[in-house]
C-alpha positions as CSV (number, residue, x, y, z in Angstrom):
1,X,11.3,196.7,-112.9
2,X,8.5,194.4,-113.8
3,X,10.9,191.4,-114.0
4,X,12.1,192.3,-110.4
5,X,8.4,192.2,-109.2
6,X,7.9,188.8,-111.0
7,X,10.8,187.5,-109.1
8,X,9.7,189.0,-105.8
9,X,6.2,187.7,-106.1
10,X,7.5,184.2,-107.0
11,X,10.3,183.9,-104.4
12,X,8.5,185.6,-101.5
13,X,5.0,185.9,-100.1
14,X,5.3,189.7,-100.6
15,X,2.6,191.0,-103.0
16,X,3.6,194.7,-103.7
17,X,2.3,194.7,-107.3
18,X,-0.8,192.5,-108.4
19,X,0.3,190.3,-111.2
20,X,-2.0,187.8,-112.8
21,X,-0.1,186.9,-116.0
22,X,3.2,185.3,-116.0
23,X,5.6,184.5,-119.0
24,X,8.5,182.1,-119.0
25,X,10.6,184.9,-120.2
26,X,9.8,187.0,-117.3
27,X,10.9,184.2,-114.9
28,X,14.2,184.1,-116.7
29,X,14.9,187.7,-116.8
30,X,13.9,188.0,-113.0
31,X,16.9,185.8,-112.0
32,X,19.5,188.8,-112.2
33,X,17.4,190.5,-109.5
34,X,17.6,187.5,-107.1
35,X,20.2,189.1,-104.8
36,X,18.2,192.3,-104.7
37,X,15.2,190.3,-103.7
38,X,17.4,188.7,-101.0
39,X,18.1,192.2,-99.8
40,X,14.5,193.0,-99.4
41,X,14.1,189.8,-97.3
42,X,17.3,190.9,-95.3
43,X,16.0,194.2,-94.6
44,X,12.9,192.9,-93.1
45,X,14.5,190.2,-91.1
46,X,17.1,192.6,-89.7
47,X,14.7,195.4,-88.9
48,X,12.4,192.8,-87.0
49,X,15.3,191.9,-84.8
50,X,16.5,195.4,-84.4
51,X,13.2,196.8,-83.4
52,X,12.6,193.8,-81.1
53,X,15.9,194.3,-79.2
54,X,16.1,198.1,-79.1
55,X,12.6,199.4,-79.2
56,X,10.6,196.9,-77.3
57,X,11.7,197.1,-73.7
58,X,9.2,194.5,-72.8
59,X,10.7,192.1,-75.2
60,X,13.6,191.6,-72.9
61,X,11.2,190.4,-70.2
62,X,8.7,188.4,-72.3
63,X,10.9,187.4,-75.3
64,X,14.0,185.6,-74.4
65,X,16.8,185.4,-76.9
66,X,16.0,181.9,-77.6
67,X,12.4,182.6,-78.3
68,X,13.4,185.5,-80.5
69,X,15.6,183.1,-82.5
70,X,12.5,180.9,-82.9
71,X,10.5,183.9,-84.1
72,X,13.1,184.8,-86.6
73,X,13.2,181.2,-88.2
74,X,9.3,181.4,-88.3
75,X,9.5,184.8,-90.1
76,X,11.9,183.5,-92.7
77,X,9.5,180.8,-93.6
78,X,6.5,183.1,-93.6
79,X,8.4,185.7,-95.9
80,X,9.3,183.0,-98.4
81,X,6.0,181.0,-98.2
82,X,8.2,178.0,-97.4
83,X,9.1,177.8,-101.0
84,X,12.7,176.9,-100.6
85,X,12.0,174.6,-97.5
86,X,9.8,172.7,-99.8
87,X,12.5,172.4,-102.4
88,X,15.0,171.3,-99.7
89,X,12.5,168.5,-98.4
90,X,11.9,167.2,-101.8
91,X,15.6,167.2,-102.7
92,X,16.2,165.2,-99.5
93,X,13.6,162.8,-100.3
94,X,14.9,162.1,-103.9
95,X,18.8,162.4,-103.4
96,X,18.6,160.1,-100.2
97,X,16.2,157.6,-101.5
98,X,19.1,155.4,-103.0
99,X,17.0,154.9,-106.2
100,X,18.1,155.4,-109.9
101,X,18.4,159.0,-111.2
102,X,15.1,158.9,-113.0
103,X,13.4,157.6,-109.9
104,X,15.0,160.2,-107.8
105,X,13.6,162.8,-110.1
106,X,10.0,161.2,-109.8
107,X,10.2,161.1,-106.0
108,X,11.2,164.8,-106.0
109,X,8.2,165.6,-108.2
110,X,5.9,163.8,-105.8
111,X,3.9,166.0,-103.6
112,X,4.0,163.5,-100.7
113,X,6.4,164.1,-98.0
114,X,8.7,161.2,-97.0
115,X,10.8,160.3,-93.8
116,X,14.0,161.6,-95.4
117,X,12.4,165.2,-96.0
118,X,10.9,165.2,-92.4
119,X,14.4,164.4,-90.8
120,X,16.3,166.7,-93.1
121,X,14.0,169.5,-92.4
122,X,14.0,169.0,-88.5
123,X,17.9,169.0,-88.6
124,X,17.8,172.2,-90.8
125,X,15.3,174.0,-88.4
126,X,17.2,173.2,-85.3
127,X,20.5,174.1,-86.9
128,X,19.2,177.5,-88.1
129,X,17.5,178.3,-84.7
130,X,20.7,177.3,-82.9
131,X,22.7,179.6,-85.1
132,X,20.3,182.6,-84.5
133,X,20.8,181.8,-80.7
134,X,24.5,181.6,-80.7
135,X,25.5,184.5,-83.1
136,X,26.3,187.8,-81.0
137,X,23.7,190.4,-81.4
138,X,25.8,192.7,-83.4
139,X,26.8,190.2,-85.8
140,X,23.3,188.7,-86.1
141,X,22.1,192.0,-87.4
142,X,24.4,191.8,-90.2
143,X,23.9,188.1,-90.8
144,X,20.2,188.5,-91.1
145,X,20.8,190.9,-93.9
146,X,23.7,189.1,-95.7
147,X,22.2,185.5,-95.6
148,X,19.4,185.9,-97.9
149,X,21.5,187.9,-100.5
150,X,24.3,185.5,-100.6
151,X,22.0,182.4,-100.7
152,X,20.0,183.9,-103.5
153,X,23.3,184.8,-105.4
154,X,24.1,181.0,-105.2
155,X,20.7,180.2,-106.6
156,X,21.8,182.4,-109.6
157,X,25.0,180.3,-109.9
158,X,23.0,177.2,-109.8
159,X,20.6,178.5,-112.6
160,X,23.3,180.1,-114.9
161,X,26.1,177.7,-114.6
162,X,24.7,174.2,-114.3
163,X,22.5,172.1,-116.6
164,X,18.8,171.7,-116.0
165,X,17.9,167.9,-115.2
166,X,14.3,167.8,-116.5
167,X,13.0,168.3,-120.1
168,X,10.5,170.6,-118.6
169,X,9.3,172.3,-115.4
170,X,9.0,175.7,-113.9
171,X,12.7,175.9,-113.0
172,X,13.6,175.2,-116.5
173,X,12.1,178.7,-117.4
174,X,14.8,180.2,-115.1
175,X,17.6,178.3,-116.8
176,X,16.4,178.8,-120.4
177,X,16.0,182.6,-120.2
178,X,19.1,183.6,-118.2
179,X,22.8,183.3,-119.0
180,X,26.2,184.9,-118.6
181,X,24.9,188.4,-118.5
182,X,22.4,187.5,-115.8
183,X,25.3,186.1,-113.7
184,X,27.4,189.2,-114.0
185,X,24.4,191.6,-113.1
186,X,23.6,189.5,-110.1
187,X,27.3,189.4,-109.1
188,X,27.5,193.2,-109.4
189,X,24.3,193.7,-107.3
190,X,25.7,191.1,-104.7
191,X,29.0,192.8,-104.3
192,X,27.3,196.2,-104.1
193,X,25.3,195.0,-101.1
194,X,28.0,192.9,-99.5
195,X,31.2,195.0,-99.7
196,X,29.8,197.6,-97.2
197,X,29.9,194.7,-94.5
198,X,33.7,194.6,-94.7
199,X,35.9,191.5,-94.2
200,X,33.2,189.5,-92.7
201,X,30.8,190.0,-95.5
202,X,33.5,189.3,-98.2
203,X,34.6,186.2,-96.2
204,X,30.9,184.9,-96.1
205,X,30.6,185.5,-99.8
206,X,33.7,183.5,-100.8
207,X,32.9,180.6,-98.3
208,X,29.2,180.5,-99.3
209,X,30.0,180.4,-103.0
210,X,32.5,177.6,-102.4
211,X,29.9,175.7,-100.4
212,X,27.2,176.5,-103.1
213,X,29.5,175.2,-105.9
214,X,29.9,172.0,-103.9
215,X,26.3,171.4,-103.4
216,X,25.7,172.3,-107.1
217,X,28.2,169.8,-108.3
218,X,27.1,167.2,-105.8
219,X,23.3,167.3,-106.8
220,X,24.3,167.7,-110.5
221,X,26.3,164.5,-110.4
222,X,23.5,162.5,-108.8
223,X,20.6,163.9,-110.8
224,X,22.3,164.6,-114.1
225,X,21.6,168.3,-113.6
226,X,19.7,170.7,-111.2
227,X,16.0,171.2,-110.8
228,X,13.8,173.8,-109.2
229,X,13.7,171.7,-105.9
230,X,17.6,171.8,-105.8
231,X,17.6,175.6,-106.4
232,X,15.7,175.6,-103.2
233,X,17.9,173.2,-101.3
234,X,21.0,175.2,-102.3
235,X,19.4,178.4,-101.1
236,X,18.7,176.8,-97.7
237,X,22.1,175.2,-97.3
238,X,24.0,178.3,-98.3
239,X,22.0,180.4,-95.7
240,X,23.3,178.0,-93.1
241,X,26.8,178.4,-94.4
242,X,26.6,182.3,-94.2
243,X,25.2,182.0,-90.6
244,X,28.1,179.7,-89.7
245,X,30.6,182.2,-91.1
246,X,29.2,185.0,-89.0
247,X,29.2,182.9,-85.9
248,X,33.0,181.5,-86.5
249,X,34.7,184.4,-88.1
250,X,35.8,187.2,-85.8
């Protein structure tokens, strides 16, 4: 269970167990638990929404559905410490810079935020909030649970099935100490969590994996592999894909 808590502490802002020592091997061994960590986030998100619409009568007066969608988006950032948003923005800065592969990787490593990152994150924010607004309430409850699970499973695919682009980096620890067994354990956990959602959950699983593979191939082709930043970008993009599935599929 220690590896699960390593992953939980790294991928989220939740500090259930105090940990001061980290090892590269622990990072790698935590990857198989990413869908389970997604489930923790999904339960918190869905519970917040459920309580707001069912047990807070005043919420219908003071919290419109649109404002509640904004709160959901803010909560998702708070719960992850904006980790994946940071990776998404760095990826946008690098990939859309129009520079050479090596220069793209340098830009992504730079802590400064460029115009590509700002524009990309603005579009992502508006898109997610709009999806929270448009998805019917009964479906949104399921979507809030499923999206973090499926997006983290796609991160597992990125880590275990695609090469790492840098000779070093924190993301390399995930790739170096995880492999085929990690992938199948993560797949088992994902299916265990998603199958009870029925046809909608299975459809979202298939479509998000296809989308995730597309983005993995796209970034890998441009950068010569994936990085920790692209892991975050793939997570954010797959969350959007899952939300779209819950909006479109009846």
